[in-house]
C-alpha angles and dihedrals in degrees: 000000000000092000092052091048091050091050092051092048092048091050092050093048094049095036091223127136110257092225123008091225095047111064119186121264112270135190101205137017135208130182103205091176109194100339110152126239100274098048092035097057093040092053090042091055091051093048093049090051088063091059126078121245110282096023119125130229120204107214127191111197120168098179107122091235096051093088090067100024097057097051091046092049091050091051092049095047100038096242114136121244095212096183143337138197107207093186091061098031092240125146129183111207124186117208114237 
């Protein structure tokens, strides 16, 4: 049990997927394609509002700035970036 707990904590702290072939469970999905920062975070906010607290949104965002914009936005808004896969432009965001 301790090893599993340590693995989960490490994954949360590094925001990396535990196994590339095993994505986290998610409740909703949105492919934002290459939307830029302004539109991306506005639409993201509206989509997260539709979820209940604790639910997870799987976001695909291919804009070059998304890799830094999404984590920063999550920190500023209090939503949790559960995991991300930078190679595939996928982010898992848990609503606060």
